[in-house]
Phi, psi and omega in degrees: 000138174233134182243139174237129179256124177267116185221182179233158179302335182263006182301125179296147172060034184297327178296324177292323176300312180301314183297318183294318179288318182297328183296341183267358175069019179261135176308130192213133178229157174246128174258107183273135168054043175297116193257343179213177185301319181296321177301317182294314181298315180296321180293332182274359182302125179067008178275143176269328184227135173246132176246124182238139173272303175219357180300127186281137173247093181276170182307317183296322179290316183302324180289348184251351181262080192293330186273341186285125180249348181212137173239126177251123177266113181278065184194170177286316184276172181227018185284353178276355178235136174284090188297317182296319179294321179297317180300318180296332180269001179077021178265124178285132178239125181237146172231172183242086193279351191236011189283337186226034181301313181296316183298314182292321178297317178295319179297321177298319177296320180298317179294320178298311183296318179298323180288312183291329180262002176057041185301315183295323182291314181291326175297317178295324177303311182295316180298333179270005179072031186255014182306323184272002177296138181302130173059025183299328183283353183253007183293335183230135180292140177234134183239153174296137178297325185293350177256006186254156177248130181253122182256121179258126174253108191099136184222062177265205185303311184291316180300321179295320178294317176303320182302320180294322179291320181297322179298326179296332177273357180079019182275149173278136182240127172238150187216141175239126173201107183291350181258001180243128180301145180303326181297324180292324177291318181296322179302327179276010178063033170250159181261120177298142183211161172280167178298318179297323179293319178297315182296317188274341188252348190267142172274330175230136179234134179226117173279126179237072191232149167288157178272116177226176176300327181288322187268346180300126181055033179299329177255104182231203186302315182297320181291320177296322179299330183278350184277162175296146171299135179083015180297151175252133179247130177235125183230113173240015183265269178225131186298322186286356174294334180253132175289113186301316182296316179295323178298313181299321177295319181292325176291317181297325182278346184091355177303316174261117182277337178203144178228126180230131185210159175240357187225152185220154180297320178240119182239143358291144181274110181222029179280096184290350177272350182292138175303335179297327181289337188256350186267131175282001175272358184247132173242125184228139174234153191273061177052055180234017180301331182286348198276127164199162178300320183290318182293322180293321176298317180293318180298313182297315181299314182289326179292316179298317179298317180295321179295322184279320192241356180096224194268012182299319183243025181216190182223138175299123182296133181227144172258138175296149179296000000 
C-alpha cells in the first residue's frame, strides 16, 4: 500500500501528520501545493490511497488516477471531491464528519456574541482613543440574548451542538431541515420551522449546511428580502451557501446589521475591494473554526485509520440529494 497526503506548506500540525503516517510503516509521501490537475495526477501515480485536506479531486482527475482505490477527506465536508463520479469509478470516498463538532459550535457562538455585543467595534474605539467620546457605547443597539430568536438552517451534528449552547443563553431556537424529522428537532428543544419562517422570524440566522448543488447560493436576494431588518448572519458552514453579492447589498442597505463568518466562497479570501473588508459590521476568521489541539489530534488519528483500514473510523462521504 502507498499513501499520498495532499497538503500545503502552511498546513497546521504537518509534523504530526508525518509522524502519524510514518509510525504505521506504510510507504507515505506528501504532495505539497498541488496546483492543477496534472500535479494531482502525477502525485497519485502508483498510490493506493489519497488523503486530501482541501485539494480538489474533480471528475477529470478521478478518471486519470487509475491506481487510487480510496480517497480520504481530512475534513467534515466532502465538497472538494466529486463523490458521485468517484462512486461510478469504484473509488471509496471517506470523510471525518465528527472530529471538530464542539470547536465549530463554540466558534459559531463566539462569532454570534462578538456580533451582538459589537466586540470588534468597541475594541477599535478604545484602540483609537475614543473611550471619552460622548455616547460612544450607544452608537449601536444591544439586546438581551434571552429575547432573541436564533434560526438554524440545517440541523446536523454542529447545529445540534449549537442548540445546546443557545438554550444556556435563554434564546429561542427554530430550525429548518427538510432531511431531518421534526421529532428529532423537537428532541433538541428547537422548534421545527419552514425556511420562510426561519427567514422572517429570526434575529440571528446561521446556515449549517454542506455545499451541494441544492445549497449553493441558497441565501440570496429573495431570502435577504424576507428577513427582519437588522438581522445578524453567522456562517461557519460553507461560504458558497450565501450569495456574496446579495450579502454585500444587504449589509449596505442595513438589512443585515452584522455578518460574521469563518468560511468564504473563494478561499483564501483576499479581495480587498469587497465591501466585507471595509465594513465594521463584518467579523471574519480564516476558516479555523475547526481548530484546537484536541480536534487536530483526533482528525489525524481518524484520518490515518481511515486511510489504512477504510470506514471503521470514518464515514462514507455522501451528498444530499
